[in-house]
KESEZA-464526 format. One line per 8 residues: number of its first residue (from 1); their letters; for each residue x, y, z of C-alpha. Coordinates in Angstrom, 1 decimal, always signed. Layout:
BEGIN
NUM	A	X/Y/Z; ...
***
This chain:
BEGIN
1	XXXXXXXX	+103.8/+131.8/+102.7; +100.7/+130.8/+100.5; +102.8/+127.1/+100.0; +102.8/+126.1/+104.2; +99.2/+127.6/+104.4; +98.0/+124.9/+101.5; +100.6/+122.5/+102.5; +99.1/+122.4/+106.1
9	XXXXXXXX	+95.8/+122.7/+105.0; +96.2/+119.5/+103.8; +97.6/+117.7/+106.0; +94.8/+118.7/+109.0; +92.2/+117.8/+106.1; +94.3/+114.2/+105.1; +94.0/+114.3/+109.4; +90.3/+114.9/+109.4
17	XXXXXXXX	+89.4/+112.4/+106.9; +90.6/+109.4/+108.8; +87.4/+110.3/+111.2; +84.7/+107.9/+109.5; +81.1/+109.5/+110.0; +79.3/+108.4/+113.0; +76.3/+106.3/+111.5; +75.1/+104.1/+114.6
25	XXXXXXXX	+76.9/+101.3/+114.2; +80.4/+102.6/+115.1; +80.1/+104.6/+118.1; +84.0/+103.1/+119.7; +85.9/+103.0/+116.1; +84.5/+106.8/+115.3; +85.3/+108.1/+119.0; +88.4/+106.5/+119.4
33	XXXXXXXX	+89.5/+107.7/+116.1; +87.6/+111.3/+116.6; +89.8/+111.5/+120.0; +92.6/+110.5/+118.8; +92.3/+113.0/+115.5; +91.7/+115.2/+117.7; +94.9/+114.6/+120.3; +96.9/+115.0/+116.8
41	XXXXXXXX	+95.8/+118.6/+115.7; +96.7/+119.3/+119.6; +92.8/+120.6/+120.2; +91.6/+118.5/+122.7; +92.1/+120.6/+125.6; +88.6/+121.6/+125.4; +88.1/+118.5/+126.4; +90.2/+117.6/+129.0
49	XXXXXXXX	+89.5/+120.8/+131.3; +86.7/+122.6/+132.4; +85.7/+126.4/+131.0; +87.8/+128.4/+133.4; +85.9/+130.4/+136.5; +85.3/+134.0/+136.0; +87.6/+135.8/+139.1; +86.0/+138.8/+141.1
57	XXXXXXXX	+86.9/+142.1/+141.1; +86.8/+141.4/+144.7; +89.4/+138.6/+145.4; +93.1/+139.2/+146.3; +95.0/+139.3/+143.4; +92.1/+140.3/+140.7; +94.3/+141.7/+138.0; +96.5/+138.3/+137.9
65	XXXXXXXX	+94.2/+136.4/+138.6; +91.6/+138.3/+135.7; +94.5/+137.6/+133.3; +95.4/+134.7/+133.9; +91.7/+134.0/+133.0; +91.5/+135.2/+130.0; +94.5/+133.5/+129.0; +93.1/+130.1/+130.0
73	XXXXXXXX	+89.1/+131.6/+127.9; +90.5/+132.4/+125.5; +92.5/+128.3/+124.7; +89.4/+126.7/+125.8; +87.9/+128.6/+123.7; +89.2/+127.9/+120.1; +89.6/+124.5/+121.3; +86.3/+124.0/+122.2
81	XXXXXXXX	+84.9/+126.1/+119.2; +87.1/+123.7/+117.0; +86.4/+120.6/+118.3; +82.7/+121.3/+118.2; +83.5/+121.7/+114.4; +85.1/+119.1/+113.7; +82.6/+116.4/+116.1; +79.7/+117.7/+114.4
89	XXXXXXXX	+81.0/+117.8/+110.9; +81.7/+114.1/+111.5; +78.7/+112.9/+112.3; +75.3/+111.8/+109.9; +72.9/+114.4/+109.1; +70.0/+111.7/+110.5; +72.0/+111.6/+114.3; +73.2/+115.3/+114.6
97	XXXXXXXX	+69.6/+116.0/+114.6; +68.7/+113.5/+116.6; +71.6/+114.8/+119.5; +71.1/+117.6/+121.6; +73.0/+121.3/+121.1; +75.6/+122.9/+124.2; +78.0/+124.8/+124.2; +80.5/+122.5/+125.7
105	XXXXXXXX	+83.0/+120.1/+123.3; +82.5/+118.1/+126.3; +78.8/+118.1/+127.1; +78.5/+117.0/+123.5; +80.1/+113.7/+123.5; +78.7/+113.3/+126.6; +75.3/+113.7/+124.8; +76.3/+111.8/+122.3
113	XXXXXXXX	+77.1/+109.2/+124.1; +73.9/+108.6/+126.1; +72.2/+107.7/+122.4; +75.1/+105.1/+122.1; +74.5/+103.0/+125.0; +71.8/+101.0/+124.7; +72.7/+100.6/+120.7; +75.9/+99.8/+121.2
121	XXXXXXXX	+74.7/+96.9/+124.1; +72.8/+95.8/+120.9; +76.0/+95.7/+118.4; +78.2/+94.3/+121.6; +74.9/+91.1/+121.7; +75.3/+90.8/+117.2; +79.3/+90.7/+117.7; +79.5/+88.6/+120.9
129	XXXXXXXX	+76.9/+86.1/+118.5; +79.3/+86.3/+115.5; +82.3/+85.6/+117.7; +80.4/+82.5/+118.9; +78.7/+81.6/+116.0; +80.7/+82.3/+113.3; +82.9/+78.9/+111.7; +85.5/+78.5/+109.1
137	XXXXXXXX	+84.5/+77.8/+105.7; +88.0/+76.2/+104.2; +87.0/+78.7/+101.6; +89.4/+82.0/+103.0; +92.5/+81.0/+104.5; +92.8/+79.9/+108.4; +94.7/+83.1/+109.4; +92.2/+85.2/+108.3
145	XXXXXXXX	+89.7/+83.7/+110.0; +91.5/+83.9/+113.3; +92.3/+87.7/+112.8; +88.2/+88.5/+111.5; +87.9/+86.5/+115.6; +90.6/+89.0/+117.0; +89.1/+92.0/+115.2; +85.8/+91.2/+117.0
153	XXXXXXXX	+86.9/+90.7/+120.3; +89.4/+93.7/+120.1; +85.7/+95.2/+119.8; +84.6/+94.0/+121.9; +87.2/+94.7/+124.6; +86.9/+98.6/+123.0; +83.5/+98.0/+124.6; +84.5/+97.4/+127.7
161	XXXXXXXX	+83.0/+93.5/+127.3; +87.3/+92.1/+127.6; +86.9/+88.2/+126.5; +89.0/+86.1/+128.5; +92.4/+85.0/+127.2; +91.6/+81.4/+127.9; +88.2/+81.4/+125.6; +89.7/+82.9/+122.2
169	XXXXXXXX	+92.9/+80.6/+121.4; +90.5/+77.7/+121.8; +87.1/+79.2/+120.2; +89.5/+80.4/+116.7; +90.4/+76.6/+116.9; +87.5/+74.7/+117.4; +85.2/+77.2/+115.3; +87.6/+75.9/+112.6
177	XXXXXXXX	+86.4/+72.3/+112.2; +88.9/+69.5/+110.4; +92.7/+71.9/+111.1; +93.1/+70.4/+114.2; +91.7/+67.3/+115.5; +89.4/+66.7/+119.1; +92.6/+65.6/+120.9; +95.1/+68.2/+119.9
185	XXXXXXXX	+91.8/+70.5/+120.1; +91.9/+69.8/+124.1; +95.6/+69.4/+124.4; +95.5/+73.2/+123.8; +92.6/+73.7/+125.9; +94.5/+72.1/+128.7; +98.4/+73.5/+128.3; +96.7/+77.6/+128.4
193	XXX	+94.1/+75.9/+131.2; +97.2/+75.1/+133.1; +99.2/+78.3/+132.3
***
């Protein structure tokens, strides 16, 4: 029995270790990893459901409703408590202190999101500038350059700032001067636009 518990505890610790600490510049990836982790641990119930409302004694079938309420309340409370513990532990102290405390994990995530809406826009602006401005410098591989650009576009997409399918391939190639001639670059663009 002890062996099973220690194995389960090490698996949980491993899964929790995949959540990067929220540090101010990684909100989108932090939230994604947090949500995946809470779902894998099967404790995200309180994030998707409102807390149950206790029935009134004068309600029809009160005893049945009360029993259902007690079961639902227990399930929601356990999920909420565990979610709050994991969420709070995945945020650096400086940020955690700036977020108002709540009793609900869903409300706490909403407060965190409100803190980062403005900084997410600033981060998106930085990403766009890097996406457009960074040029291939021929010291690394062209593949790495393109993968880095794709990663930036993916981050923007996760922030609901999708980059056009026409823009990406054309831009990746023109930021790698000398790889294709100007005529080849224009042909690539014409083919993509024609699709």
